[in-house]
C-alpha positions as CSV (number, residue, x, y, z in Angstrom):
1,M,76.8,88.2,98.2
2,A,79.2,84.9,97.2
3,R,82.6,85.5,98.5
4,T,85.5,84.9,95.3
5,N,89.2,83.2,96.1
6,P,91.6,85.9,94.9
7,I,93.4,82.7,93.8
8,T,89.7,82.0,91.1
9,F,89.3,85.8,90.7
10,F,92.7,86.3,89.2
11,Q,92.6,83.1,87.0
12,Q,89.4,84.6,85.8
13,V,90.6,87.8,85.0
14,R,93.5,86.1,83.4
15,T,90.9,84.5,81.2
16,E,88.7,87.8,80.5
17,V,92.1,90.0,79.5
18,S,92.8,87.0,76.9
19,K,89.6,87.7,75.1
20,V,90.3,91.3,74.3
21,T,91.4,92.3,70.8
22,W,94.4,94.9,71.5
23,P,94.3,97.4,68.9
24,S,97.7,97.1,66.7
25,R,100.3,100.0,67.3
26,Q,99.6,101.5,64.1
27,E,95.7,102.0,65.5
28,V,96.6,103.5,68.3
29,L,99.3,106.0,66.4
30,I,96.9,106.9,63.9
31,S,94.4,107.1,66.4
32,T,96.4,109.5,68.8
33,I,97.3,111.5,65.5
34,M,93.6,112.1,65.1
35,V,93.0,112.5,68.6
36,L,95.3,115.3,68.3
37,V,94.5,117.1,65.0
38,L,90.7,117.3,66.2
39,V,91.9,118.9,69.8
40,T,93.9,121.3,68.0
41,A,90.9,122.5,65.4
42,A,89.1,122.3,68.4
43,S,91.0,124.5,70.4
44,L,91.6,126.9,67.4
45,F,87.7,127.6,66.7
46,F,86.8,127.9,70.5
47,L,90.0,130.6,70.7
48,T,88.4,132.0,67.8
49,A,84.9,132.4,68.5
50,D,86.1,133.6,72.1
51,T,87.8,136.7,70.7
52,L,85.0,137.4,68.4
53,I,82.7,137.0,71.3
54,A,84.7,139.3,73.4
55,W,85.0,142.0,70.5
56,L,81.7,141.9,69.8
57,V,80.7,143.0,73.3
58,S,83.5,145.1,74.2
59,L,82.3,147.2,70.5
60,V,78.7,147.1,71.9
61,L,79.6,148.1,75.9
62,S,82.1,150.8,74.7
63,I,79.2,152.7,72.4
64,R,77.8,155.8,74.2
């Protein structure tokens, strides 16, 4: 395997990083808000589902 000179490597890295299209501040903000909203919605859904299932299981197991 050919070894790359460290200076050449960092020049190639710099070239590749310059090709990256970075998101704007507004895009990052909107994406962050969307992630927080969806995580909250998923958490509430799973909390509700878990509570309901736990209640149903306790109801079934308490029948004598």
